[in-house]
BADREN-403516 format. One line per 4 residues: number of its first residue (from 1); their letters; for each residue x, y, z of N, C-alpha, C. Coordinates in steps of 0.001 Angstrom, whole numbers. Layout:
N
NUM> A> X,Y,Z,X,Y,Z,X,Y,Z ~ ... .
END
This chain:
358
1> MKIL> 11897,32547,23111,12502,31823,24225,12830,30397,23821 ~ 13882,29872,24406,14210,28464,24244,13662,27716,25456 ~ 12801,26732,25198,12228,25940,26286,12704,24499,26140 ~ 13350,23996,27170,13769,22602,27211,12723,21814,27984 .
5> TINS> 12191,20763,27381,11231,19905,28075,11893,18571,28384 ~ 11627,18059,29566,12219,16795,29996,11112,15856,30446 ~ 11059,14701,29808,10041,13690,30078,10763,12414,30496 ~ 10881,12234,31790,11590,11080,32339,10577,9989,32655 .
9> GSSS> 10577,8916,31849,9639,7822,32042,10226,6713,32880 ~ 9547,5581,32917,10013,4461,33727,11150,3704,33056 ~ 11261,3787,31718,12316,3057,31014,13013,3903,29960 ~ 12736,5192,29932,13328,6042,28904,13356,7485,29373 .
13> LKAS> 14129,8285,28662,14112,9719,28874,13949,10383,27518 ~ 12952,11254,27419,12716,12009,26192,12816,13495,26519 ~ 13493,14222,25670,13628,15661,25876,13495,16356,24538 ~ 13073,17612,24585,12960,18416,23362,13364,19850,23686 .
17> LFLA> 14063,20474,22754,14412,21882,22865,13568,22638,21850 ~ 12653,23457,22356,11757,24227,21503,12362,25616,21292 ~ 12599,25963,20038,13186,27250,19690,12099,28198,19221 ~ 12235,29465,19591,11201,30446,19245,11102,30652,17738 .
21> DGPR> 12218,30535,17031,12219,30867,15603,12741,29724,14742 ~ 12531,28495,15200,13044,27381,14419,12419,26071,14850 ~ 12832,24984,14210,12272,23676,14562,12776,23188,15921 ~ 12039,22320,16518,12459,21734,17793,13518,20668,17561 .
25> RDFR> 14325,20446,18573,15301,19365,18555,14857,18313,19563 ~ 14762,17079,19129,14313,15988,19992,15496,15101,20378 ~ 15460,14644,21621,16491,13747,22148,15787,12545,22776 ~ 16254,11347,22461,15622,10128,22963,16676,9176,23521 .
29> YEHI> 16428,8680,24716,17333,7725,25363,16483,6567,25880 ~ 16490,5459,25127,15654,4311,25450,16438,3286,26262 ~ 15733,2616,27186,16311,1529,27988,17638,1989,28595 ~ 17585,3103,29288,18772,3794,29739,19521,3015,30811 .
33> GRGF> 20824,2989,30668,21673,2273,31615,21762,796,31308 ~ 22739,162,31861,22951,-1259,31592,22209,-2156,32574 ~ 21886,-1618,33725,21245,-2450,34743,19742,-2306,34724 ~ 19112,-2886,35728,17668,-2763,35903,17392,-2660,37402 .
37> PHDH> 16613,-1685,37862,15938,-661,37082,16918,250,36321 ~ 16384,968,35338,17220,1760,34455,17808,2965,35181 ~ 18972,3424,34697,19732,4488,35339,19436,5829,34670 ~ 18593,6634,35300,18237,7922,34712,19418,8882,34725 .
41> GEAF> 20322,8738,35706,21496,9608,35758,22334,9502,34506 ~ 22482,8306,33986,23243,8083,32760,22582,8781,31570 ~ 21266,8718,31515,20543,9361,30418,20659,10877,30494 ~ 20548,11445,31696,20678,12892,31839,22079,13360,31459 .
45> SALL> 23099,12578,31786,24463,12929,31385,24576,12982,29868 ~ 23951,11999,29193,23969,11980,27732,23233,13193,27160 ~ 22104,13566,27779,21339,14717,27311,22159,15998,27432 ~ 22786,16207,28575,23565,17421,28779,24716,17504,27778 .
49> KDLG> 25301,16368,27460,26373,16333,26460,25833,16664,25077 ~ 24681,16099,24725,24108,16310,23395,23592,17732,23194 ~ 23234,18410,24278,22780,19795,24164,23922,20726,23768 ~ 25134,20325,24076,26291,21139,23720,26251,22505,24375 .
53> EERP> 26349,23542,23557,26382,24913,24073,24991,25522,24241 ~ 23972,24785,23857,22605,25309,23981,22247,25527,25450 ~ 21651,26669,25743,21206,26974,27097,19747,27428,27041 ~ 18849,26700,27697,17428,27076,27650,17127,28288,28518 .
57> DAVG> 16049,28988,28158,15558,30098,28976,14607,29600,30063 ~ 14075,28409,29885,13202,27787,30886,13211,26286,30649 ~ 12970,25530,31724,12957,24071,31640,11637,23554,32212 ~ 10957,22730,31430,9718,22115,31896,9907,20633,32112 .
61> HRFV> 9491,20133,33259,9660,18730,33615,8310,18036,33725 ~ 8209,16856,33147,7046,16005,33412,7183,15427,34813 ~ 6154,15626,35631,6085,14970,36938,4878,14040,36926 ~ 5137,12768,37157,4085,11765,37085,3029,12007,38147 .
65> HGGE> 3432,12377,39345,2476,12561,40442,2548,13994,40957 ~ 1406,14646,40977,1331,15995,41530,606,16050,42860 ~ 134,14887,43334,-596,14870,44591,-1996,15430,44449 ~ -2473,16083,45486,-3868,16531,45549,-4162,17772,44709 .
69> IADA> -3137,18483,44266,-3376,19758,43590,-3979,19547,42207 ~ -4695,20555,41724,-5296,20496,40382,-4527,21355,39393 ~ -3486,22072,39847,-2692,22904,38949,-2032,22032,37892 ~ -2096,22478,36635,-1437,21737,35563,68,21925,35594 .
73> ARFI> 531,23075,36111,1961,23366,36154,2256,24337,37294 ~ 3462,24231,37841,3913,25114,38911,5404,25387,38764 ~ 5820,26614,39122,7244,26881,39219,7839,26043,40351 ~ 9049,25573,40145,9708,24734,41154,10618,25609,42007 .
77> DEQE> 10133,25989,43173,10978,26639,44173,11296,25603,45247 ~ 11955,26012,46294,12374,25048,47303,11184,24389,47987 ~ 10132,25149,48228,8933,24601,48859,8267,23555,47967 ~ 8172,23865,46661,7553,22923,45734,8426,21681,45561 .
81> RQRL> 9731,21865,45546,10629,20723,45432,10451,19777,46625 ~ 10301,20337,47821,10106,19502,48996,8768,18779,48950 ~ 7731,19480,48476,6416,18839,48348,6490,17653,47395 ~ 7175,17832,46283,7304,16755,45307,8154,15613,45855 .
85> NNLR> 9167,15956,46617,10009,14925,47212,9205,14035,48150 ~ 8211,14606,48806,7366,13838,49720,6412,12898,48995 ~ 6318,13013,47664,5454,12131,46870,6228,10989,46212 ~ 7520,10896,46468,8365,9900,45797,7825,8484,45941 .
89> HLAP> 7301,8164,47121,6875,6782,47384,5645,6387,46569 ~ 4919,7381,46036,3710,7084,45263,4016,6688,43819 ~ 5201,7016,43341,5596,6656,41968,7107,6409,41950 ~ 7572,5342,42584,9019,5129,42740,9755,4840,41446 .
93> LHMP> 9057,4454,40377,9728,4271,39097,9969,5603,38389 ~ 9253,6639,38776,9268,7895,38036,9776,9085,38845 ~ 9266,9275,40059,9550,10500,40800,11039,10715,41074 ~ 11821,9680,41432,13260,9927,41629,13929,10480,40381 .
97> GNLL> 13583,9939,39206,14139,10454,37961,13656,11856,37655 ~ 12376,12128,37935,11842,13474,37742,12608,14494,38586 ~ 12846,14154,39847,13546,15068,40760,15027,15179,40411 ~ 15618,14092,39953,17015,14131,39533,17194,15136,38397 .
101> GVNL> 16258,15141,37467,16334,16093,36363,16304,17533,36843 ~ 15475,17826,37838,15414,19174,38400,16758,19558,39007 ~ 17344,18649,39771,18618,18936,40438,19739,19172,39423 ~ 19803,18332,38386,20866,18466,37392,20699,19739,36562 .
105> CAEH> 19457,20072,36229,19230,21296,35461,19558,22538,36295 ~ 19294,22465,37603,19644,23590,38485,21156,23795,38512 ~ 21909,22701,38420,23367,22794,38426,23911,23373,37127 ~ 23242,23099,36009,23796,23445,34698,23166,24670,34046 .
109> FGAP> 21930,25007,34420,21239,26122,33762,20717,27101,34804 ~ 20936,28363,34579,20350,29371,35467,19010,29815,34948 ~ 18105,28858,34773,16809,29140,34157,15692,28681,35087 ~ 14530,29354,35042,13392,28886,35849,12962,27493,35412 .
113> QVAC> 12530,26706,36396,12080,25354,36121,10614,25217,36513 ~ 9905,24428,35712,8459,24277,35881,8123,22795,35951 ~ 7313,22411,36932,6802,21043,37034,5440,20983,36353 ~ 5277,20022,35434,4016,19808,34731,3475,18441,35123 .
117> FDTA> 2247,18374,35571,1762,17200,36289,851,16305,35450 ~ 1170,15014,35433,338,14028,34758,-1032,13885,35412 ~ -1088,14081,36716,-2331,13868,37456,-3360,14980,37230 ~ -2912,16174,36830,-3807,17338,36786,-4945,17163,35789 .
121> FHAT> -4684,16526,34654,-5713,16373,33629,-6935,15641,34161 ~ -6742,14782,35161,-7834,13964,35677,-8613,14645,36807 ~ -8303,15907,37062,-9032,16641,38108,-10505,16822,37759 ~ -10849,16621,36480,-12249,16757,36048,-13068,15496,36305 .
125> MPEL> -12438,14418,36751,-13199,13182,36987,-14243,13398,38082 ~ -15452,12867,37892,-16460,12966,38948,-16113,12054,40118 ~ -16750,12286,41239,-16461,11487,42433,-16708,10001,42188 ~ -17688,9671,41340,-17935,8265,41023,-16707,7593,40423 .
129> AWRL> -15832,8386,39794,-14628,7833,39173,-13420,7860,40097 ~ -13278,8899,40936,-12063,8990,41747,-12188,8396,43145 ~ -13402,8146,43591,-13599,7624,44955,-13176,6160,45046 ~ -12513,5789,46134,-12179,4402,46421,-13164,3836,47435 .
133> PIPA> -13537,2562,47330,-14499,1979,48272,-13839,1563,49589 ~ -13163,2536,50215,-12520,2324,51513,-12948,3464,52423 ~ -12777,3337,53739,-13174,4420,54644,-12519,5745,54276 ~ -13309,6806,54240,-12812,8129,53837,-11714,8637,54761 .
137> QFGL> -11680,8132,55997,-10706,8615,56978,-9256,8377,56536 ~ -9034,7437,55617,-7667,7158,55171,-7155,8220,54193 ~ -8044,9002,53626,-7627,10081,52747,-6994,9630,51441 ~ -7354,8460,50954,-6798,7932,49707,-7843,8000,48599 .
141> RRFG> -7376,8228,47376,-8292,8371,46240,-7585,7926,44966 ~ -8339,7825,43893,-7767,7562,42579,-7349,8888,41957 ~ -6144,8929,41406,-5637,10144,40768,-5664,10043,39241 ~ -5103,8975,38690,-4962,8859,37243,-3652,9476,36779 .
145> FHGL> -3115,8948,35685,-1795,9368,35213,-1792,9479,33686 ~ -622,9682,33097,-472,9920,31651,-1283,11135,31195 ~ -1556,12051,32110,-2425,13180,31800,-1880,14120,30750 ~ -558,14302,30692,17,15183,29676,-203,14603,28286 .
149> SYAN> -99,13285,28171,-370,12615,26902,-1833,12758,26523 ~ -2730,12515,27469,-4159,12621,27172,-4558,14058,26817 ~ -3967,15032,27493,-4278,16429,27190,-3856,16773,25768 ~ -2697,16272,25353,-2217,16545,24000,-3109,15889,22954 .
153> VARQ> -3552,14658,23218,-4471,13977,22299,-5789,14730,22228 ~ -6338,15113,23376,-7627,15819,23408,-7558,17119,22617 ~ -6410,17790,22659,-6239,19049,21941,-6309,18850,20422 ~ -5886,17672,19956,-5845,17405,18520,-7139,16804,17965 .
157> LPAL> -7941,16192,18828,-9079,15410,18355,-10097,16177,17510 ~ -10491,17403,17866,-11500,18086,17038,-11072,18229,15585 ~ -9794,18464,15332,-9332,18597,13949,-9311,17251,13238 ~ -9267,16161,13996,-9162,14830,13411,-10514,14181,13155 .
161> IGDA> -11464,14348,14078,-12746,13643,13933,-13959,14552,14114 ~ -13743,15860,14146,-14860,16794,14184,-15683,16714,15463 ~ -17002,16763,15321,-17906,16805,16474,-17809,15562,17354 ~ -17422,14435,16771,-17304,13200,17553,-16290,13346,18677 .
165> ARGR> -15351,14272,18531,-14312,14465,19550,-14913,14871,20890 ~ -16045,15548,20857,-16662,16005,22105,-17626,14965,22693 ~ -17669,13826,22073,-18479,12740,22602,-17678,11875,23556 ~ -17969,10595,23530,-17340,9629,24446,-16222,8914,23685 .
169> VVVA> -14999,9205,24084,-13819,8705,23382,-12913,7998,24378 ~ -12434,6811,24013,-11431,6129,24825,-10068,6314,24176 ~ -9112,6786,24960,-7726,6899,24518,-6918,5854,25275 ~ -6201,5005,24529,-5372,3955,25130,-3908,4356,24981 .
173> HLGN> -3310,4783,26081,-1878,5104,26103,-1148,3831,26505 ~ -593,3145,25517,-1,1836,25741,1495,1898,25499 ~ 2259,1686,26554,3706,1660,26478,4229,779,27587 ~ 5461,992,28015,5975,241,29156,5096,480,30380 .
177> GASL> 4658,1727,30529,3565,2057,31423,2326,2228,30566 ~ 1183,1755,31016,1,1752,30147,-1255,2088,30945 ~ -2118,2874,30327,-3414,3178,30942,-4390,3571,29856 ~ -5655,3669,30233,-6698,4138,29334,-7454,5276,30010 .
181> CLLE> -8012,6152,29173,-8788,7275,29694,-10067,7414,28892 ~ -11172,7586,29589,-12455,7899,28969,-12605,9411,28935 ~ -12662,9964,27718,-12891,11393,27548,-14364,11655,27277 ~ -14885,12669,27909,-16214,13180,27595,-16094,14695,27482 .
185> NLQS> -16490,15244,26336,-16311,16663,26054,-14848,17067,26207 ~ -13937,16186,25765,-12490,16426,25750,-11885,16533,27142 ~ -12618,16075,28157,-12112,16079,29529,-12104,14661,30079 ~ -11241,14426,31070,-11161,13103,31673,-12404,12812,32497 .
189> ADTS> -13075,11711,32161,-14247,11268,32913,-13952,10024,33730 ~ -12907,9284,33349,-12501,8077,34077,-11157,7645,33510 ~ -10414,6882,34282,-9122,6386,33816,-8758,5125,34581 ~ -7896,4313,34002,-7648,2983,34566,-6668,2992,35741 .
193> MGYT> -5660,3858,35714,-4730,3921,36846,-5403,4603,38022 ~ -4896,4347,39230,-5585,4837,40404,-4760,5714,41322 ~ -4540,5253,42541,-3784,6000,43555,-2320,6135,43166 ~ -1793,5127,42492,-418,5135,42001,-396,4646,40551 .
197> PAGG> 746,4786,39857,850,4271,38484,1022,2755,38414 ~ 789,2051,39512,893,586,39499,-443,-75,39193 ~ -1533,692,39184,-2861,112,39016,-3338,107,37581 ~ -4505,-502,37366,-5126,-522,36049,-4839,-1794,35286 .
201> IPMG> -4427,-1643,34014,-4141,-2803,33161,-2690,-3247,33378 ~ -2344,-4487,32993,-950,-4933,33136,-8,-4087,32287 ~ 1216,-3947,32773,2238,-3157,32086,3514,-3970,31973 ~ 4614,-3315,31596,5861,-4032,31410,6305,-4795,32641 .
205> TRSG> 6378,-4099,33778,6800,-4741,35025,5817,-4518,36161 ~ 4653,-3926,35861,3627,-3677,36877,2379,-4484,36546 ~ 1736,-5010,37575,634,-5958,37386,-659,-5302,36948 ~ -846,-4012,37295,-2182,-3449,37211,-2991,-3890,38418 .
209> DLDP> -4307,-3785,38317,-5173,-4084,39462,-5038,-5539,39899 ~ -5005,-5733,41228,-4918,-7067,41814,-5947,-7210,42924 ~ -6377,-8440,43155,-7181,-8769,44327,-6416,-8310,45576 ~ -7028,-7501,46452,-6329,-7080,47675,-5800,-8257,48494 .
213> GVML> -6490,-9388,48409,-6028,-10563,49133,-4682,-11058,48634 ~ -4409,-10869,47334,-3105,-11250,46794,-2016,-10398,47443 ~ -2266,-9103,47579,-1277,-8227,48194,-1069,-8563,49665 ~ -2159,-8919,50358,-2011,-9326,51758,-1173,-10597,51869 .
217> ELAG> -1394,-11534,50959,-626,-12774,50965,859,-12500,50691 ~ 1123,-11656,49691,2515,-11333,49374,3184,-10573,50513 ~ 2425,-9679,51159,2983,-8924,52283,3377,-9841,53434 ~ 2686,-10971,53553,3025,-11934,54600,4230,-12792,54257 .
221> RMDG> 4630,-12783,52973,5741,-13638,52543,7063,-12900,52396 ~ 7034,-11558,52369,8271,-10808,52127,8258,-9494,52887 ~ 9430,-8916,53064,9519,-7635,53756,9075,-6514,52827 ~ 8921,-5319,53391,8383,-4203,52637,9218,-3821,51426 .
225> KTLR> 10542,-3821,51568,11418,-3441,50457,11300,-4432,49310 ~ 11277,-5712,49639,11161,-6744,48604,9797,-6674,47925 ~ 8754,-6415,48713,7411,-6308,48150,7317,-5134,47182 ~ 7866,-3986,47562,7833,-2817,46689,8581,-3096,45380 .
229> DTVY> 9732,-3755,45497,10502,-4102,44302,9709,-5051,43404 ~ 9020,-6001,44015,8217,-6962,43253,7071,-6266,42539 ~ 6386,-5376,43253,5223,-4684,42687,5602,-3828,41487 ~ 6742,-3151,41553,7087,-2207,40495,8025,-2770,39429 .
233> NRMG> 8754,-3840,39745,9794,-4294,38814,9673,-5736,38350 ~ 8780,-6545,38925,8804,-7978,38622,7436,-8562,38276 ~ 6479,-7724,37981,5141,-8212,37653,4830,-7944,36174 ~ 3572,-7858,35811,3171,-7491,34470,3646,-8450,33396 .
237> LCAL> 4015,-7910,32234,4470,-8733,31113,5680,-9565,31487 ~ 6534,-8994,32324,7715,-9728,32779,7311,-11026,33456 ~ 6363,-10966,34366,5915,-12159,35087,5110,-13088,34181 ~ 4227,-12514,33367,3367,-13330,32505,4171,-14133,31485 .
241> SGGE> 5330,-13596,31084,6175,-14308,30121,7203,-15197,30794 ~ 7034,-15412,32090,7985,-16254,32808,9355,-15631,32924 ~ 9396,-14292,32933,10663,-13582,33041,11377,-13387,31719 ~ 10750,-13777,30605,11422,-13655,29305,11697,-12201,28944 .
245> SSEM> 10714,-11328,29098,10921,-9916,28794,9749,-9090,29298 ~ 10045,-7821,29607,8986,-6857,29916,8674,-5986,28710 ~ 9402,-6187,27608,9258,-5361,26416,8317,-6029,25417 ~ 7283,-5312,25006,6325,-5879,24072,6979,-6254,22745 .
249> SALL> 7912,-5453,22263,8571,-5755,20992,9303,-7089,21051 ~ 9955,-7369,22180,10662,-8641,22330,9689,-9806,22418 ~ 8578,-9603,23087,7584,-10666,23220,6939,-10985,21875 ~ 6674,-9957,21078,6086,-10178,19755,7054,-10910,18822 .
253> ASES> 8351,-10684,19019,9355,-11340,18175,9663,-12762,18632 ~ 9274,-13108,19853,9583,-14421,20421,8631,-15493,19891 ~ 9114,-16714,19851,8286,-17854,19439,7835,-18695,20625 ~ 8142,-18249,21849,7798,-19054,23016,6313,-18925,23348 .
257> QQAR> 5771,-19985,23947,4369,-19980,24345,4116,-18952,25447 ~ 5091,-18783,26340,4912,-17832,27439,4849,-16399,26921 ~ 5684,-16096,25928,5650,-14751,25347,4303,-14495,24690 ~ 3803,-15483,23940,2513,-15346,23281,1394,-15165,24301 .
261> FAVE> 1478,-15919,25387,474,-15803,26447,450,-14376,27007 ~ 1639,-13804,27247,1714,-12456,27804,1084,-11434,26864 ~ 1349,-11571,25568,791,-10646,24578,-732,-10735,24569 ~ -1263,-11950,24519,-2714,-12123,24458,-3390,-11685,25755 .
265> YFAR> -2724,-11916,26874,-3266,-11488,28169,-3390,-9958,28192 ~ -2334,-9286,27755,-2333,-7823,27722,-3472,-7292,26851 ~ -3585,-7820,25632,-4623,-7356,24708,-6016,-7600,25282 ~ -6201,-8732,25918,-7510,-9067,26506,-7882,-8074,27599 .
269> QVRA> -6919,-7690,28432,-7205,-6757,29513,-7484,-5354,28971 ~ -6794,-4966,27908,-7045,-3643,27316,-8449,-3587,26737 ~ -8840,-4607,25977,-10185,-4553,25384,-11270,-4709,26447 ~ -10961,-5385,27549,-11925,-5452,28652,-12155,-4063,29239 .
273> AIGA> -11077,-3275,29351,-11211,-1914,29871,-12009,-1038,28908 ~ -11782,-1204,27600,-12550,-444,26605,-14039,-782,26727 ~ -14341,-2076,26865,-15731,-2490,27028,-16359,-1928,28287 ~ -15567,-1869,29366,-16083,-1318,30619,-16432,156,30470 .
277> YAAK> -15598,902,29757,-15898,2320,29565,-17112,2519,28661 ~ -17277,1644,27677,-18468,1721,26839,-19719,1510,27680 ~ -19642,577,28628,-20783,314,29508,-21037,1492,30451 ~ -19981,2056,31014,-20129,3182,31939,-20718,4410,31232 .
281> AGGL> -20246,4651,29998,-20640,5869,29288,-21893,5695,28444 ~ -22309,4437,28207,-23468,4188,27359,-23133,4202,25883 ~ -21896,3837,25564,-21456,3813,24162,-20227,4660,23964 ~ -19568,4468,22813,-18362,5226,22494,-18453,5758,21065 .
285> EALV> -17865,6939,20859,-17820,7531,19519,-16508,7254,18795 ~ -15422,7046,19535,-14121,6864,18887,-13159,6161,19836 ~ -12116,5574,19239,-11057,4885,19969,-9724,5379,19434 ~ -8809,5733,20342,-7511,6285,19948,-6401,5485,20609 .
289> FTGG> -5376,5147,19819,-4172,4497,20337,-3024,5502,20345 ~ -2239,5485,21421,-1039,6301,21517,-27,5562,22382 ~ 1187,6105,22515,2239,5427,23258,2979,4426,22377 ~ 4123,3939,22845,4975,3075,22039,4295,1841,21494 .
293> IGEL> 3589,1101,22345,2854,-86,21887,1665,330,21032 ~ 941,1330,21485,-234,1786,20753,75,2262,19352 ~ 1245,2866,19174,1614,3418,17871,2317,2418,16965 ~ 3036,1450,17557,3954,624,16762,3643,-862,16726 .
297> AAEV> 2770,-1344,17587,2504,-2786,17672,1186,-3119,16975 ~ 1254,-3347,15647,47,-3619,14868,-667,-4873,15345 ~ 95,-5894,15700,-522,-7151,16127,-1311,-6961,17417 ~ -796,-6153,18326,-1508,-5893,19581,-2793,-5116,19304 .
301> RALI> -2714,-4105,18443,-3937,-3358,18089,-4983,-4284,17481 ~ -4542,-5195,16623,-5488,-6120,15995,-6147,-7018,17028 ~ -5361,-7543,17966,-5903,-8405,19019,-6910,-7652,19883 ~ -6624,-6374,20138,-7528,-5563,20948,-8836,-5306,20209 .
305> CEPL> -8733,-4946,18941,-9906,-4466,18204,-10775,-5576,17612 ~ -10196,-6738,17363,-10942,-7797,16675,-12290,-8123,17324 ~ -12373,-8232,18649,-13676,-8548,19252,-14580,-7337,19481 ~ -14154,-6138,19074,-14906,-4927,19412,-15879,-4494,18326 .
309> GFLG> -16156,-5379,17372,-17124,-5046,16329,-18495,-4719,16884 ~ -18868,-5343,17984,-20191,-5083,18572,-20307,-3655,19090 ~ -19152,-2976,19287,-19172,-1571,19694,-19067,-634,18495 ~ -18968,-1209,17295,-18872,-390,16088,-17462,-90,15650 .
313> FRIE> -16458,-798,16220,-15066,-562,15865,-14527,-1711,15018 ~ -14086,-1393,13812,-13447,-2379,12947,-12278,-1702,12232 ~ -11132,-2357,12243,-9962,-1744,11624,-9600,-2460,10329 ~ -8965,-1708,9425,-8564,-2225,8120,-7153,-2804,8250 .
317> EEAN> -6980,-4045,7811,-5746,-4781,8055,-4516,-4072,7493 ~ -4597,-3604,6258,-3435,-2961,5631,-3088,-1654,6333 ~ -4104,-866,6677,-3864,390,7394,-3229,122,8747 ~ -3661,-952,9399,-3097,-1293,10693,-1635,-1685,10565 .
321> RAHA> -1317,-2504,9573,79,-2915,9369,973,-1716,9069 ~ 414,-714,8380,1189,467,7997,1219,1530,9094 ~ 590,1252,10240,508,2224,11334,-72,3547,10843 ~ -1135,3462,10044,-1761,4656,9474,-2435,5484,10566 .
325> AVLS> -2611,6766,10284,-3266,7648,11251,-4707,7221,11497 ~ -5389,6783,10432,-6766,6285,10548,-6745,4787,10268 ~ -7153,3996,11250,-7112,2536,11147,-8454,1949,10737 ~ -9528,2673,10956,-10878,2118,10824,-11311,2007,9367 .
329> VADS> -12167,1012,9106,-12789,874,7792,-13877,1935,7661 ~ -14405,2076,6441,-15308,3193,6132,-16556,3215,7002 ~ -17139,2043,7306,-18392,2029,8065,-18179,1803,9561 ~ -16952,1976,10030,-16636,1830,11453,-16658,3181,12151 .
333> RPVL> -16852,3174,13436,-16567,4359,14226,-15060,4614,14142 ~ -14605,5864,14286,-13185,6164,14096,-12272,5411,15070 ~ -11232,4807,14514,-10133,4231,15295,-8860,4875,14765 ~ -8134,5567,15643,-7009,6398,15221,-5725,6038,15949 .
337> IVPA> -4619,6424,15347,-3341,6518,16045,-2990,7994,16141 ~ -2757,8475,17338,-2272,9841,17554,-945,9727,18299 ~ 180,10043,17664,1480,9900,18324,1545,10684,19625 ~ 2098,10053,20648,2252,10714,21942,3239,11867,21816 .
341> DEEA> 2881,13015,22362,3779,14174,22338,3599,14955,23633 ~ 4024,14333,24725,3945,14997,26022,4830,16230,26059 ~ 5911,16214,25271,6837,17337,25260,6155,18612,24755 ~ 5318,18486,23730,4600,19659,23213,3659,20230,24269 .
345> EIAR> 3016,19341,25022,2108,19804,26078,2890,20491,27189 ~ 4059,19947,27544,4902,20569,28573,5325,21959,28122 ~ 5789,22081,26860,6224,23381,26346,5078,24388,26376 ~ 3870,23943,26040,2710,24835,26063,2423,25328,27482 .
349> LVSQ> 2483,24414,28448,2220,24782,29841,3285,25727,30389 ~ 4539,25481,30025,5623,26363,30480,5420,27761,29902 ~ 5149,27866,28612,4924,29169,27971,3758,29898,28623 ~ 2696,29158,28910,1514,29746,29530,1826,30276,30931 .
353> LLAQ> 2578,29497,31720,2909,29912,33093,3841,31113,33087 ~ 4809,31129,32178,5727,32263,32084,4974,33529,31686 ~ 4021,33408,30758,3242,34567,30335,2410,35115,31491 ~ 1850,34228,32305,1053,34662,33459,1900,35359,34509 .
357> AR> 3186,34980,34590,4074,35525,35614,4609,36896,35228 ~ 4498,37267,33957,5042,38567,33516,4210,39729,34038 .
END
């Protein structure tokens, strides 16, 4: 079977065509569209053109938010499409693009479509991790995101670090959207994002966690539409750099003090989260970097890891500069780079669901 996977992120679209008897074809569309927020429609048009005459037998879509369900994947029928449409407000940078992909694929391919959920991987979190300290009557909880990425990393870890993989491992998925996950026995035990993908550590245009009083103050100064736009498009690295850029690569290349401040602020918050998970779990066996920043920004990795010697993590400078798979020195606990491959996880889930349906 030919399986097309579609991973529509907040600033990019990644797709892969998996062939039953050949290599996969990867398609990447970064910083899509000329405006901001980015135009996913333009990226999907480019993808359909680049596919040419290829027609998939099934299409798997990354969906950032799956809501309350624990299913890792579901066929997209009209009922499921409506359920997902009702979750748009929980991830406005992602869900519209996710749903757009479903609509366009329905127009162009007569193939079954499958939604694969980022939130599902975190269904194993204990109540101590997912509960919010607010009245239960509101029905709100922490979900966690980037689950397809974390699931793919967890699948690879035993071959990379042996028995340590089943211990306490922090995976840092650092990109335009960024989060961390504490794995225990290869399952999610805690994660930095919460009810929506706006929480946790600072990101390209999202602040991460904020004092609730700050949100109350901002809500008193602007209308709801402006506040939502500010929360998702004008905070994070963008705000910390004084509007210079939301892109880590641009900030690292800049000589401005504001850009440097944003980089150091980001690294400080990431290592604070790693330290918090070490405290919660009683120690860590390994640290893994993934995502665009995690895989490609050596200076950011160095800033994160430099103060973590007390946890047993030390990285080798040359290996870090070379973006090596293993960054740690000989007497350190393992520090790794595992390239993000959400597309492989989507293809696996689609194949599994199709096999169950036969």
